[in-house]
N, C-alpha and C positions, 0 to 999 in steps of 0.2 A: 825570937827575930824582932829584931826592930822595921819600922815601918819604911825606914831609909832602903834598907837590903830590900825592901819589896819593893819600894819606886822602883832603883836601880837595874831590878829582875824587870820590871814591866817596862822600862826602856829599852833596856836591849832587845826586846823581844819587838816591841812595837820599830827600831832602827831596821830590824832584823824581814820586817815585813815590807816597810818603805823601800828595801831594794829590792825585795821582790818585784812592787810595782816600778819601779824605775826601769827593772829590767824585761819585766814585760812589755813596756814603753818601747826599749831601745830594738829588742826583736820585731817589732812592728816595719812598714814601711808608709808614709806617707807624703801624700801629694805637694807637702809644700813645707817650708823649710819653720813655719808660723806652727803649722800644726803638730809639728816634733816637740815645740816645747808646750803649747798651749793646747793640753789633752788633760784629762781627769785622770790617768796613769801619773804624768808627772806634776802636776798637781798636789794629788793626793799624796805620792810619796814625800816630796819635798816638804808638805805640808807635817808628815808624821816625823819625819827626821828634824824639823824644827823642835815639835811637841817633846821628841825624843832627849833634844837639847837641853831641853827648859827643866826635862824631868830629871835627866844627871846633875844639872846644876843644883837641882834642891836637895836630892840625894846628899852631894858633900856637905851638906851645911851638918847632918848626922855623922857622917862616914870620914874616914879619912883617905889624904887623895892615893895613898899607896896600894888600896886597898879598894878601889873601883878600879873595872880596867876601862 
């Protein structure tokens, strides 16, 4: 198993956790519009999405574009 395949699997797992964080943030009600977008769930969720993006881009170095979802 190549390191690139492991990286893409970790990237998909991180993306799934980020979606869970964003869903938890969306299910809460907030007192202001600013608090809806600036809270730990949203910031953490988008941070994990960006990490997943860069890990997926890194994995494209060693894998074919057609084999990576």
